[in-house]
C-alpha positions as CSV (number, residue, x, y, z in Angstrom):
1,M,-84.8,116.0,-26.0
2,K,-84.0,115.6,-29.5
3,H,-80.2,115.3,-29.9
4,K,-80.1,116.0,-33.8
5,T,-76.6,117.9,-34.7
6,L,-77.2,121.1,-36.2
7,T,-75.3,123.7,-37.7
8,F,-75.6,127.5,-38.4
9,A,-75.7,129.3,-41.7
10,R,-72.1,130.0,-43.0
11,G,-73.7,133.0,-45.6
12,G,-76.4,135.6,-44.8
13,S,-74.1,138.7,-43.5
14,P,-71.0,137.1,-42.2
15,A,-69.3,140.3,-42.1
16,F,-71.7,141.4,-39.4
17,F,-70.1,139.6,-36.4
18,R,-66.5,140.6,-37.9
19,T,-67.5,144.3,-38.0
20,L,-69.0,143.9,-35.1
21,N,-65.9,141.9,-33.0
22,K,-63.6,144.6,-34.3
23,R,-65.5,147.5,-33.0
24,V,-65.9,146.0,-29.5
25,N,-62.6,145.2,-29.2
26,T,-61.3,148.8,-30.5
27,Y,-63.6,150.1,-27.9
28,F,-61.6,148.1,-25.1
29,K,-58.5,149.0,-26.5
30,E,-58.9,152.5,-27.0
31,N,-60.1,153.0,-23.8
32,N,-57.6,150.9,-22.2
33,I,-59.8,148.8,-20.3
34,S,-60.7,145.0,-19.1
35,R,-63.3,143.1,-20.6
36,N,-63.6,141.6,-16.9
37,G,-65.0,142.7,-14.1
38,N,-64.0,145.7,-12.4
39,W,-64.5,147.5,-9.4
40,Q,-68.3,148.3,-9.7
41,L,-68.5,144.5,-9.8
42,Y,-66.8,143.7,-6.7
43,V,-68.8,146.3,-4.8
44,K,-71.7,144.5,-6.0
45,T,-70.4,141.3,-5.4
46,F,-70.3,142.4,-1.5
47,A,-73.5,143.8,-1.5
48,M,-75.4,141.0,-3.0
49,F,-73.7,138.4,-0.8
50,A,-74.3,140.7,2.4
51,L,-78.0,140.2,1.2
52,Y,-77.9,136.7,0.9
53,L,-75.8,135.8,3.8
54,G,-76.2,138.9,6.3
55,P,-79.9,137.7,7.2
56,Y,-78.6,134.2,7.8
57,F,-76.0,135.5,10.6
58,L,-79.1,137.6,12.1
59,L,-81.2,134.6,12.6
60,L,-78.5,132.5,13.8
61,F,-77.3,134.9,16.6
62,L,-80.7,137.1,17.5
63,D,-83.6,136.1,18.6
64,M,-86.0,138.4,16.6
65,P,-89.7,138.9,16.3
66,W,-91.5,136.5,13.5
67,W,-92.4,139.5,11.0
68,A,-88.2,140.2,11.2
69,N,-88.0,136.3,10.6
70,L,-90.1,136.8,7.5
71,L,-88.3,140.3,6.1
72,C,-85.1,137.7,6.4
73,A,-86.1,135.2,4.7
74,L,-87.4,137.4,1.8
75,T,-84.0,139.4,1.8
76,M,-82.2,136.1,1.3
77,G,-84.4,135.2,-1.6
78,V,-83.5,138.6,-3.1
79,G,-80.0,137.9,-2.4
80,M,-80.0,134.7,-3.6
81,A,-81.3,135.7,-6.8
82,G,-78.7,139.0,-6.7
83,V,-75.6,136.5,-6.5
84,G,-76.6,134.1,-9.1
85,M,-77.2,137.1,-11.6
86,N,-74.5,139.2,-11.0
87,V,-71.5,136.9,-9.4
88,M,-72.2,133.5,-10.5
89,H,-73.2,134.0,-14.0
90,D,-70.5,136.2,-15.1
91,A,-68.0,133.8,-13.3
92,N,-69.1,131.0,-14.8
93,H,-68.8,132.6,-18.3
94,G,-65.1,133.2,-17.3
95,A,-66.0,137.1,-17.3
96,Y,-65.5,138.0,-13.7
97,S,-62.0,138.1,-13.7
98,S,-59.3,137.6,-15.9
99,K,-57.6,135.0,-13.4
100,G,-58.9,131.5,-13.6
101,W,-59.1,131.0,-10.0
102,V,-60.9,134.0,-9.3
103,N,-63.7,132.6,-11.8
104,K,-63.7,129.2,-10.3
105,I,-64.1,130.6,-6.8
106,M,-66.7,132.9,-7.6
107,G,-68.3,130.6,-9.9
108,G,-68.6,127.8,-7.3
109,S,-71.1,130.3,-5.4
110,M,-73.4,128.3,-7.3
111,Y,-73.1,125.3,-4.8
112,I,-74.6,127.5,-1.9
113,L,-77.3,128.9,-4.5
114,A,-78.4,125.1,-4.5
115,G,-77.0,124.1,-7.7
116,N,-74.2,122.4,-9.7
117,V,-71.5,124.1,-11.7
118,Y,-71.2,121.4,-14.4
119,N,-74.6,121.3,-15.1
120,W,-75.2,125.1,-15.1
121,Q,-72.3,125.5,-17.4
122,V,-73.8,122.8,-19.6
123,Q,-77.1,124.1,-19.6
124,H,-76.6,127.7,-20.1
125,N,-73.0,128.0,-21.8
126,V,-73.1,125.2,-23.8
127,L,-77.2,124.3,-25.0
128,H,-78.8,127.9,-24.2
129,H,-75.9,130.1,-25.7
130,T,-75.3,127.7,-28.7
131,Y,-79.0,126.7,-29.7
132,T,-80.9,129.7,-28.2
133,N,-84.6,129.3,-28.3
134,I,-84.4,126.3,-30.7
135,H,-87.2,123.5,-29.3
136,G,-85.6,120.1,-28.4
137,H,-82.0,121.9,-28.0
138,D,-82.2,124.7,-25.8
139,E,-83.1,123.2,-22.7
140,D,-84.2,126.5,-21.0
141,L,-87.4,126.3,-23.1
142,E,-88.4,122.9,-21.6
143,A,-90.9,123.4,-18.8
144,G,-92.1,119.5,-18.5
145,R,-95.8,119.2,-19.6
146,I,-96.9,122.1,-17.3
147,L,-96.1,125.2,-19.5
148,R,-95.7,125.4,-23.1
149,F,-93.5,128.4,-24.3
150,S,-93.0,127.2,-28.0
151,K,-95.1,126.4,-30.6
152,H,-93.3,123.4,-31.5
153,A,-93.9,121.9,-28.3
154,E,-96.8,119.5,-27.7
155,W,-100.1,121.4,-26.6
156,R,-102.3,119.9,-23.9
157,K,-105.8,121.5,-22.9
158,F,-104.6,123.0,-19.8
159,H,-102.3,125.3,-21.4
160,K,-105.2,127.6,-22.3
161,F,-104.8,128.6,-18.7
162,Q,-101.1,128.8,-18.5
163,H,-101.4,133.0,-18.7
164,I,-103.0,132.8,-15.4
165,Y,-101.3,129.9,-13.5
166,G,-97.8,129.9,-15.3
167,V,-96.3,132.5,-13.0
168,L,-96.7,130.3,-10.2
169,F,-94.5,127.5,-11.0
170,Y,-91.8,130.1,-11.6
171,G,-90.8,130.2,-8.1
172,L,-90.0,126.5,-7.9
173,L,-86.9,127.0,-10.4
174,T,-84.4,126.6,-7.3
175,F,-86.2,124.0,-5.3
176,N,-86.1,121.7,-8.7
177,W,-82.3,122.5,-8.5
178,V,-82.2,121.6,-4.7
179,L,-84.2,118.0,-5.2
180,T,-84.1,116.8,-9.0
181,T,-82.9,118.9,-11.7
182,D,-79.2,118.4,-10.8
183,F,-79.6,114.4,-10.5
184,T,-81.1,114.2,-13.6
185,Q,-79.0,116.5,-15.6
186,S,-76.1,115.2,-14.5
187,Y,-77.1,111.8,-15.7
188,R,-77.9,113.3,-19.5
189,F,-75.0,115.6,-19.5
190,L,-72.4,112.5,-18.7
191,K,-74.3,110.1,-20.7
192,R,-74.1,112.3,-23.8
193,K,-70.6,113.6,-22.5
194,L,-71.6,117.0,-22.8
195,A,-69.0,119.7,-21.1
196,F,-68.2,123.3,-21.1
197,G,-64.3,122.7,-21.2
198,K,-62.7,119.5,-19.7
199,M,-65.1,116.7,-19.2
200,P,-65.4,115.6,-15.6
201,K,-65.0,111.8,-14.9
202,P,-68.4,110.7,-14.0
203,S,-67.5,109.5,-10.7
204,T,-65.9,113.1,-9.9
205,Q,-68.9,114.6,-10.5
206,W,-71.4,112.4,-8.7
207,L,-69.3,112.7,-5.9
208,T,-69.1,116.5,-6.1
209,L,-72.7,116.4,-6.5
210,A,-73.4,114.5,-3.3
211,I,-70.7,116.5,-1.3
212,T,-71.9,120.1,-2.2
213,K,-75.9,119.1,-1.7
214,A,-74.8,117.5,2.1
215,I,-73.2,121.1,2.4
216,Y,-76.2,122.9,1.1
217,F,-78.4,121.1,3.3
218,S,-76.5,121.5,6.2
219,I,-75.9,125.4,6.0
220,W,-79.6,126.0,5.1
221,I,-81.6,123.4,7.2
222,V,-79.6,121.1,9.6
223,I,-77.5,124.0,11.3
224,P,-80.9,126.4,11.4
225,L,-82.4,123.3,13.3
226,I,-79.9,123.4,15.7
227,F,-78.9,126.9,16.3
228,F,-82.2,128.8,15.6
229,S,-84.2,129.8,18.0
230,V,-87.3,129.2,16.1
231,A,-89.6,126.3,15.7
232,W,-88.6,123.6,12.8
233,W,-91.8,124.5,10.9
234,Q,-90.7,127.9,10.8
235,I,-87.1,127.5,9.6
236,L,-88.6,125.0,6.4
237,L,-91.2,128.1,6.0
238,G,-88.3,130.2,5.7
239,F,-86.5,128.0,3.6
240,F,-89.6,127.9,1.2
241,I,-90.0,131.4,1.1
242,M,-86.2,132.6,0.3
243,H,-86.2,129.7,-2.7
244,Y,-89.6,131.0,-4.0
245,V,-88.5,134.6,-3.8
246,A,-85.2,133.8,-5.6
247,G,-86.8,131.3,-8.2
248,M,-89.3,133.8,-8.9
249,I,-86.7,136.6,-9.9
250,L,-84.5,134.6,-11.6
251,S,-87.6,132.9,-13.8
252,I,-89.2,136.1,-14.8
253,I,-85.6,137.8,-15.9
254,F,-85.3,134.8,-18.2
255,Q,-88.6,134.9,-19.7
256,L,-88.4,138.4,-20.3
257,A,-85.5,138.2,-22.8
258,H,-86.3,135.2,-24.5
259,V,-90.0,133.7,-24.2
260,V,-91.6,137.2,-25.5
261,E,-93.8,138.1,-28.6
262,A,-90.4,139.7,-30.1
263,A,-88.1,136.7,-30.2
264,D,-87.8,134.1,-32.7
265,M,-88.1,130.3,-32.1
266,P,-87.1,129.1,-35.3
267,L,-86.5,125.1,-36.3
268,P,-83.5,123.9,-38.5
269,A,-84.3,122.6,-41.7
270,E,-84.3,119.2,-42.5
271,S,-80.5,119.0,-43.1
272,G,-80.0,120.3,-39.5
273,T,-78.9,123.5,-40.7
274,M,-80.4,126.8,-39.0
275,K,-81.1,129.8,-41.3
276,N,-79.1,132.1,-40.0
277,T,-75.3,132.8,-38.8
278,W,-74.9,131.9,-35.0
279,A,-74.7,135.6,-34.3
280,I,-77.6,136.7,-36.4
281,H,-79.4,134.1,-34.9
282,Q,-78.7,135.9,-31.6
283,L,-80.7,139.0,-32.6
284,F,-83.5,137.5,-33.8
285,T,-84.1,135.1,-30.5
286,T,-83.1,137.5,-27.8
287,V,-84.5,140.8,-26.6
288,N,-83.5,143.7,-24.2
289,F,-85.9,145.3,-21.7
290,A,-85.3,148.3,-19.5
291,T,-82.0,149.0,-20.5
292,K,-82.3,152.8,-19.7
293,S,-83.5,151.4,-16.0
294,K,-80.1,151.9,-13.5
295,F,-81.9,149.8,-10.8
296,M,-82.3,146.8,-13.6
297,N,-79.1,147.3,-15.1
298,W,-77.2,147.0,-11.4
299,F,-79.7,144.4,-9.7
300,T,-80.0,141.8,-12.9
301,G,-76.4,141.8,-13.4
302,G,-77.0,143.1,-17.2
303,L,-79.5,140.5,-17.6
304,N,-81.6,142.9,-19.4
305,H,-79.0,143.5,-22.0
306,Q,-79.3,139.7,-23.5
307,V,-78.4,141.0,-26.8
308,E,-75.2,142.0,-25.8
309,H,-74.7,139.0,-23.6
310,H,-75.6,136.3,-26.2
311,I,-73.1,137.7,-28.4
312,F,-70.5,138.4,-26.1
313,P,-70.9,136.2,-23.2
314,N,-67.3,136.5,-22.3
315,I,-67.4,140.2,-21.3
316,S,-68.5,141.1,-17.7
317,H,-71.9,142.7,-17.7
318,V,-70.5,146.0,-16.2
319,H,-69.8,146.8,-19.7
320,Y,-72.8,146.2,-21.7
321,T,-74.6,149.5,-21.3
322,K,-71.0,151.0,-23.1
323,I,-71.1,148.6,-25.7
324,S,-74.8,148.3,-26.3
325,E,-74.5,151.3,-28.7
326,I,-71.9,149.8,-30.5
327,V,-74.1,146.6,-31.0
328,R,-77.4,148.3,-31.9
329,S,-75.7,150.8,-34.4
330,T,-74.0,147.7,-36.5
331,A,-77.0,145.7,-36.0
332,Q,-79.1,148.7,-38.1
333,E,-76.0,149.2,-40.4
334,F,-76.4,145.7,-41.4
335,N,-80.5,145.5,-41.4
336,L,-80.8,143.2,-38.7
337,P,-83.2,143.3,-35.7
338,Y,-82.2,144.9,-32.4
339,N,-85.4,143.6,-30.3
340,E,-85.7,146.2,-27.2
341,Y,-88.7,146.3,-24.8
342,K,-88.1,149.9,-23.2
343,T,-89.6,148.9,-20.0
344,T,-89.9,146.1,-17.8
345,G,-93.9,146.7,-17.7
346,K,-93.9,146.0,-21.8
347,A,-91.9,143.1,-21.5
348,L,-93.9,141.7,-18.7
349,I,-97.0,142.1,-20.9
350,A,-95.1,140.7,-23.8
351,H,-94.3,137.4,-22.1
352,F,-98.0,136.9,-20.8
353,S,-99.2,137.7,-24.3
354,H,-96.8,135.3,-25.8
355,L,-98.0,132.7,-22.9
356,K,-101.8,133.2,-23.5
357,K,-100.9,132.7,-27.3
358,M,-98.9,129.3,-26.7
359,G,-101.8,128.3,-24.5
360,M,-104.2,128.3,-27.5
361,N,-105.3,125.0,-29.2
362,P,-103.3,125.4,-32.5
363,A,-105.8,123.7,-34.3
364,Q,-108.2,126.3,-33.7
365,I,-105.4,129.2,-34.7
366,A,-104.5,127.2,-37.8
């Protein structure tokens, strides 16, 4: 990862964000509603936790046939992704509630999703939301050597098959949180003194990481081994299935918003300055998809409204559908892009087309 300091342009169209921000603020003021979550989010929170933890208690107290155990593992994977997208995500942006302690509790659901709040806030809130789609700065574009998401990344021969094999690795996302990512990120982020808000003491972060990992493995491995009426290998298989389903859902939802043909991946000038202002940069690097789908709006926690989310990350996703027309019309007024795929299918095609293009030998393309 490169650590050169970047700045965003001050010219371009600075009036865009001022105008947009004023219009969005007016919308909330005139309708007398909070920018945070509402009853819809609270109902959804109950539903997502029920999907995630309900099957766990069924497995704990009932002796069920293998197919029911499999269904429980699949359901927990869906619920795991649902809690991450709808509850944890809003809360760790400070958008779930106007009360900080509520956001902290709901944001802490990250610990039972196999992750770490400090790491997630730095990677997502600080690096991804600030340096969206900038190679060497946005860690969400990093996939080791296995996948090449950007033309600025190093090309390897096996990348020419990544549009075929790539999706198989998406399901490993949350496994990486459990086993390696949280430890390597804690080391890097603490060393670089990165934080979203108050910088934690290194000892506190490492202790928190150790304790929460111990609790996590106790919940999902130790307790099932002791109390579940199934063989140990079935528990490990169920654990794998749950994580793989969650990882697949979370990975694909992210890719459809940033790693697609319509999303730019610009680099700064030699001076370290980006071409556009921060808000305009978000319009070029972020893409919406399936915003007319009631299911996608509900299940993805508004992550299909990535344009709105990236410009207003402190607004709860339950309001994105309403403010999207304000964002769209204002972008058009300033002759700026508002990237969107009408359906999830079209976004998937755009993602795999991008993977295939990035897998081609740059020398042959040139």
